N, C-alpha and C positions, 0 to 999 in steps of 0.2 A: 128037447125042447124043437118046435114045428119052426118052421121058416118062418111063420104069420106073425110071430113070440117077435122074430126081429125086426120087423117092418116098423120103420120110422115114425113117429106121428105127434101133429105140432097141434099142443093144448096146452091151453093156460095150467101154469106151475103147478095152482092147486091139483090140477087130476092126480099130480105126483108128490106135492108134498103138502106140508102144514105150517103155520110161522108163528112165531110170538113174535108182540113187540115191545117195546119197554121205550122209557124218554124219562132224562134229567135234563131239565133247563130246554137250550131250544135244539139240545142231539137230540135224533132218534133212533134205537135199536134197533134192529129186529133180525130174528133168529129163524132161518131155517131149514126144516129139516124133512127128508124124504121118506115117504111109508114105507120105499123098501131099500135099505144098506145101499146095494147092489147099485141105486141108479144114482147115488152119491156123485162115483167122479162122470156124469154124464150131466148133473144141475149143475154143478161145481164149473166145468168147461163152458157155459153158457154163460151163467148167472157171473159176470164181473164187472170189478166196480166201475168202467166206465159204462158198459148198458146199467147197469142201476143209478147210476149220475144222471143219464139221461131221461130215467123215467121220472128220476125227484124233479128234476129243472124247474121244471114249471113251477113247484113248489117253493126257489129260492135253496135247494141246496148248494152247498160251496165244496162241500169236499165229502166223499166214501170210502169206507174203510174197509176191506174185507177181511174174517180170521176164518183160514180153516179149520174145524176140529175134526177129522176125517175117524178120528174113535169114538163121535158120540153116534152117529157123522150128522155135522151139520156145518152150515157156512151163519157167521153172523155179519154183519155187517152196522155197521156206527155210520150215519148217517149227519151232516152236520148242516146248522142252517136251514130244516125244512119245517120249523114246526110255528114259525109265524112268531117267535119270544119266547115259545112254553106255554105247559094249559094255563099257565095265571095270566100273560098278555093276549094269548090269543079269542079272536072273537069265536074263533069256530068249534063248533059243536065235535067233540073226538078228533080235534086235530092234531091229536096224536094215536097213538094206539091202536086200534082193531081198524079201523079205518085203512090208514098206510100199511098193516101189513096187508091187507086185501088189496092194494092197488099191484105190491111186488109182489102177490100171488097171481096178478091177472095175464102175470108177462109170459110172452107165448115161449116154451122151449118144444126143441125138437127127441125123442127117446123113442128107446122101441117102446111096441107095444105093447111089451108085458110088463113095463112098469107103471101104466094106465091105472088108475084105479077106480077113477070117476067118471062117468061122459062129460064132454066139452058143455 
């Protein structure tokens, strides 16, 4: 491994991970999985409940709970009261699902360059 592989890069999360989203009522569930398993601890250190809560606060989030799944490796976030009443109650087009997972994937993280799969 060269020294350039360890140079830190500040990139949107989607450059190093992908996500899946789901919803139930007014609760959003987003799972984040790094493309490279070795990136998991680096990402886990930065994707805190507090940081994710702050990202979704403008949408009315009242609580974020993170579940660590290191054997997958993945992080699962359950975000409360963020869907403006849920799929049936919201006037938003896709006020759940993909649009919200991409909001999280836009969060900047600092990772060694070797984990960056896509240019920002």
